[in-house]
C-alpha positions in Angstrom: -25.9 -8.7 -7.2 -27.4 -5.5 -7.7 -24.8 -2.1 -7.9 -27.0 0.3 -6.4 -24.9 0.9 -2.5 -22.3 3.9 -2.9 -20.0 4.9 0.0 -18.2 7.6 0.6 -14.1 7.3 0.8 -12.5 9.5 3.1 -7.9 10.1 2.2 -5.4 11.9 4.3 -4.3 14.9 3.0 -0.1 14.6 4.8 1.6 16.9 7.2 5.5 16.3 8.1 6.7 16.1 11.2 9.5 17.3 13.5 11.3 14.3 12.8 11.1 15.3 8.9 8.9 12.0 8.1 4.9 12.9 5.6 2.8 11.5 7.8 -1.0 11.4 7.1 -3.2 14.3 8.0 -6.6 13.3 8.7 -7.5 17.2 9.7 -7.3 18.0 6.1 -9.4 15.1 3.8 -10.1 14.0 0.1 -13.5 13.0 -0.3 -14.8 10.6 -2.8 -17.8 9.7 -3.3 -18.4 5.6 -4.2 -21.3 4.7 -6.5 -22.8 1.5 -8.1 -21.3 -0.9 -4.9 -22.7 -3.5 -3.0 -22.2 -3.4 0.4 -22.9 -6.5 2.3 -22.4 -8.4 5.9 -19.4 -9.8 6.3 -18.2 -11.1 9.3 -19.0 -10.2 13.5 -17.7 -10.8 16.7 -16.9 -10.2 20.2 -14.6 -10.7 22.6 -15.4 -9.7 26.0 -13.1 -9.1 29.8 -13.6 -7.8 32.3 -14.0 -4.1 31.7 -15.2 -3.7 28.4 -16.8 -6.3 26.1 -15.0 -5.2 22.2 -17.8 -5.8 19.2 -15.9 -6.0 15.5 -18.2 -5.6 12.4 -17.2 -5.9 9.1 -18.8 -5.2 5.4 -17.6 -7.2 1.8 -17.8 -4.2 -0.8 -18.0 -4.8 -4.7 -18.3 -2.7 -7.5 -19.9 -3.0 -10.2 -18.3 -4.9 -12.8 -15.9 -2.3 -15.1 -15.8 -0.5 -12.7 -12.4 0.7 -10.8 -12.3 2.9 -8.0 -9.4 4.5 -6.0 -9.8 3.4 -2.9 -6.5 2.9 -1.3 -5.6 0.7 2.2 -4.9 3.7 4.1 -8.0 5.7 3.1 -11.0 5.4 5.0 -14.6 4.1 4.2 -17.8 7.2 5.4 -21.1 4.3 4.6 -24.7 4.4 6.5 -23.7 6.6 9.1 -20.5 4.7 10.2 -17.1 5.6 9.9 -14.8 3.0 9.0 -11.8 1.7 8.3 -9.7 0.2 4.9 -9.0 -3.3 6.0 -5.7 -4.7 4.3 -5.6 -4.0 -0.2 -7.8 -3.8 -2.2 -8.0 -6.6 -4.6 -8.7 -5.2 -8.2 -9.5 -8.4 -10.2 -8.8 -8.2 -14.0 -10.9 -7.6 -17.4 -9.2 -10.7 -19.8 -10.7 -9.6 -22.2 -9.6 -6.2 -22.6 -6.7 -5.3 -19.9 -7.6 -3.4 -16.9 -9.9 -4.3 -14.0 -13.2 -5.6 -14.3 -14.2 -5.4 -10.1 -12.7 -4.6 -6.7 -13.5 -6.1 -3.7 -12.3 -5.4 -0.5 -13.3 -5.5 3.1 -13.8 -2.3 5.8 -14.7 -2.8 9.4 -16.2 -0.9 12.4 -14.6 -1.7 16.0 -16.3 -1.2 18.9 -15.6 -0.5 22.5 
């Protein structure tokens, strides 16, 4: 695999709502470019009903061995002109000889319709 691609991790800031809870604030974001990744097609589904058609497209992202990127399930990803959602938790594969993370892997999706 070639790890020549990059993406932008977008993380929401936080604010306090009327109930005193800390909630995401997408008007204040932190953006970080993550390089040395491979983005591969992963998923395509389409559902139709009389009022609309919904398409879900997904990509699997793997980082280069030895790379542990700061990406969480609640982050968004900007890639290829799209804003995508991270689906589920980010898998961090263990590096058994030296400890730490060998690489990360996650799925990002886009829903249209």
